[in-house]
C-alpha beads as a LAMMPS data file, in Angstrom:
LAMMPS data file: protein, C-alpha beads

128 atoms
127 bonds

1 atom types
1 bond types

-500.0 500.0 xlo xhi
-500.0 500.0 ylo yhi
-500.0 500.0 zlo zhi

Masses

1 110.0

Atoms # bond

1 1 1 0.000 0.000 0.000
2 1 1 1.296 3.480 -0.736
3 1 1 2.660 5.480 2.162
4 1 1 0.440 8.198 3.563
5 1 1 1.703 11.749 3.829
6 1 1 3.295 12.754 7.149
7 1 1 1.504 16.081 6.619
8 1 1 -1.561 14.327 8.045
9 1 1 0.168 13.775 11.387
10 1 1 1.648 17.283 11.290
11 1 1 -1.839 18.765 10.901
12 1 1 -3.714 16.509 13.327
13 1 1 -1.121 15.646 15.940
14 1 1 -1.579 12.802 18.374
15 1 1 -4.573 14.479 19.984
16 1 1 -6.520 14.732 16.714
17 1 1 -5.720 11.164 15.743
18 1 1 -6.731 9.829 19.152
19 1 1 -10.031 11.774 18.996
20 1 1 -10.711 10.452 15.496
21 1 1 -10.092 6.858 16.534
22 1 1 -12.175 7.269 19.682
23 1 1 -15.091 8.449 17.544
24 1 1 -14.468 5.618 15.081
25 1 1 -14.600 3.065 17.882
26 1 1 -17.878 4.576 19.114
27 1 1 -19.209 3.910 15.593
28 1 1 -17.921 0.331 15.740
29 1 1 -19.414 -0.191 19.192
30 1 1 -22.884 0.527 17.785
31 1 1 -22.307 -1.565 14.647
32 1 1 -23.240 -5.101 13.672
33 1 1 -19.582 -6.188 14.029
34 1 1 -19.276 -5.184 17.701
35 1 1 -18.692 -8.831 18.613
36 1 1 -15.368 -8.870 16.772
37 1 1 -13.857 -6.429 19.267
38 1 1 -12.585 -6.597 22.817
39 1 1 -14.979 -5.810 25.629
40 1 1 -13.155 -2.553 26.372
41 1 1 -13.707 -0.636 23.142
42 1 1 -11.949 2.496 24.392
43 1 1 -8.766 0.526 25.124
44 1 1 -9.023 -1.054 21.671
45 1 1 -9.464 2.410 20.174
46 1 1 -6.329 3.653 21.936
47 1 1 -4.295 0.732 20.575
48 1 1 -5.621 1.483 17.115
49 1 1 -4.869 5.192 17.548
50 1 1 -1.242 4.344 18.391
51 1 1 -1.072 2.442 15.092
52 1 1 -2.502 5.389 13.142
53 1 1 -0.157 7.884 14.836
54 1 1 2.731 5.788 13.557
55 1 1 1.134 5.178 10.139
56 1 1 0.458 8.875 9.587
57 1 1 4.015 9.990 10.232
58 1 1 4.198 10.323 13.989
59 1 1 6.533 8.579 16.388
60 1 1 6.640 4.745 16.423
61 1 1 4.075 4.668 19.213
62 1 1 2.517 1.310 18.318
63 1 1 5.882 -0.437 18.058
64 1 1 7.009 1.004 21.382
65 1 1 3.824 -0.030 23.208
66 1 1 2.799 -3.271 21.492
67 1 1 5.593 -4.439 19.173
68 1 1 5.523 -4.888 15.429
69 1 1 1.995 -4.116 14.132
70 1 1 1.611 -7.253 11.955
71 1 1 -2.051 -6.247 11.619
72 1 1 -3.189 -9.103 9.412
73 1 1 -1.587 -11.669 11.703
74 1 1 -3.018 -10.005 14.836
75 1 1 -6.501 -10.070 13.325
76 1 1 -6.352 -13.562 11.860
77 1 1 -8.066 -15.198 14.891
78 1 1 -11.176 -13.141 14.073
79 1 1 -13.409 -14.142 11.192
80 1 1 -13.409 -11.089 8.934
81 1 1 -15.596 -11.547 5.894
82 1 1 -16.641 -9.104 3.181
83 1 1 -19.697 -7.987 5.134
84 1 1 -17.622 -7.207 8.238
85 1 1 -15.082 -5.390 6.072
86 1 1 -17.755 -3.146 4.589
87 1 1 -19.232 -2.336 8.008
88 1 1 -15.760 -1.488 9.369
89 1 1 -14.951 0.656 6.328
90 1 1 -18.277 2.463 6.422
91 1 1 -17.850 3.253 10.129
92 1 1 -14.480 4.782 9.292
93 1 1 -15.949 6.714 6.370
94 1 1 -18.690 8.073 8.644
95 1 1 -16.031 9.220 11.103
96 1 1 -14.188 10.956 8.260
97 1 1 -17.238 12.956 7.098
98 1 1 -16.244 16.008 9.170
99 1 1 -12.633 15.048 9.779
100 1 1 -11.258 18.463 8.826
101 1 1 -13.410 20.298 11.341
102 1 1 -13.418 17.635 14.057
103 1 1 -9.796 16.499 13.993
104 1 1 -7.830 18.869 11.787
105 1 1 -7.503 16.262 9.034
106 1 1 -6.057 18.048 5.970
107 1 1 -8.635 17.954 3.173
108 1 1 -6.006 17.480 0.465
109 1 1 -5.074 14.083 1.965
110 1 1 -8.565 12.779 2.671
111 1 1 -8.996 10.958 -0.652
112 1 1 -5.669 9.130 -0.265
113 1 1 -6.607 8.158 3.289
114 1 1 -10.000 6.845 2.181
115 1 1 -8.205 4.831 -0.508
116 1 1 -5.886 3.457 2.183
117 1 1 -8.877 2.482 4.347
118 1 1 -10.465 0.696 1.371
119 1 1 -7.305 -1.244 0.550
120 1 1 -6.462 -1.965 4.188
121 1 1 -9.951 -3.331 4.838
122 1 1 -9.712 -5.580 1.767
123 1 1 -6.361 -6.891 2.975
124 1 1 -7.836 -7.836 6.375
125 1 1 -10.542 -10.152 4.974
126 1 1 -9.610 -13.678 5.977
127 1 1 -12.692 -15.786 5.179
128 1 1 -14.994 -16.032 2.170

Bonds

1 1 1 2
2 1 2 3
3 1 3 4
4 1 4 5
5 1 5 6
6 1 6 7
7 1 7 8
8 1 8 9
9 1 9 10
10 1 10 11
11 1 11 12
12 1 12 13
13 1 13 14
14 1 14 15
15 1 15 16
16 1 16 17
17 1 17 18
18 1 18 19
19 1 19 20
20 1 20 21
21 1 21 22
22 1 22 23
23 1 23 24
24 1 24 25
25 1 25 26
26 1 26 27
27 1 27 28
28 1 28 29
29 1 29 30
30 1 30 31
31 1 31 32
32 1 32 33
33 1 33 34
34 1 34 35
35 1 35 36
36 1 36 37
37 1 37 38
38 1 38 39
39 1 39 40
40 1 40 41
41 1 41 42
42 1 42 43
43 1 43 44
44 1 44 45
45 1 45 46
46 1 46 47
47 1 47 48
48 1 48 49
49 1 49 50
50 1 50 51
51 1 51 52
52 1 52 53
53 1 53 54
54 1 54 55
55 1 55 56
56 1 56 57
57 1 57 58
58 1 58 59
59 1 59 60
60 1 60 61
61 1 61 62
62 1 62 63
63 1 63 64
64 1 64 65
65 1 65 66
66 1 66 67
67 1 67 68
68 1 68 69
69 1 69 70
70 1 70 71
71 1 71 72
72 1 72 73
73 1 73 74
74 1 74 75
75 1 75 76
76 1 76 77
77 1 77 78
78 1 78 79
79 1 79 80
80 1 80 81
81 1 81 82
82 1 82 83
83 1 83 84
84 1 84 85
85 1 85 86
86 1 86 87
87 1 87 88
88 1 88 89
89 1 89 90
90 1 90 91
91 1 91 92
92 1 92 93
93 1 93 94
94 1 94 95
95 1 95 96
96 1 96 97
97 1 97 98
98 1 98 99
99 1 99 100
100 1 100 101
101 1 101 102
102 1 102 103
103 1 103 104
104 1 104 105
105 1 105 106
106 1 106 107
107 1 107 108
108 1 108 109
109 1 109 110
110 1 110 111
111 1 111 112
112 1 112 113
113 1 113 114
114 1 114 115
115 1 115 116
116 1 116 117
117 1 117 118
118 1 118 119
119 1 119 120
120 1 120 121
121 1 121 122
122 1 122 123
123 1 123 124
124 1 124 125
125 1 125 126
126 1 126 127
127 1 127 128
């Protein structure tokens, strides 16, 4: 997958990314795929936020706290089908609807980030 611009992290900072992922996890908590996630959704959201801080050009927060991301391997125990992928993606897309205003997400990088989310979600599917 193509690298995302570090300008995203520069604009949002850790605080903006953590807020965005917290809101995203609130979307997931109310979704039909809630059962795929840990009981403590806020803790799961913070782990995910650490990944996105690192992905978007910030410090290697996820590696320092949890080790190598290996996201596909970490998610392999969970049955992720096409329907779950679409729900996950759509929850993220909903979170991104006002990302500029809510989190300081730079508008010029939103399309590339949505493309990343699409590709990343496809990559995570592990059952037909």
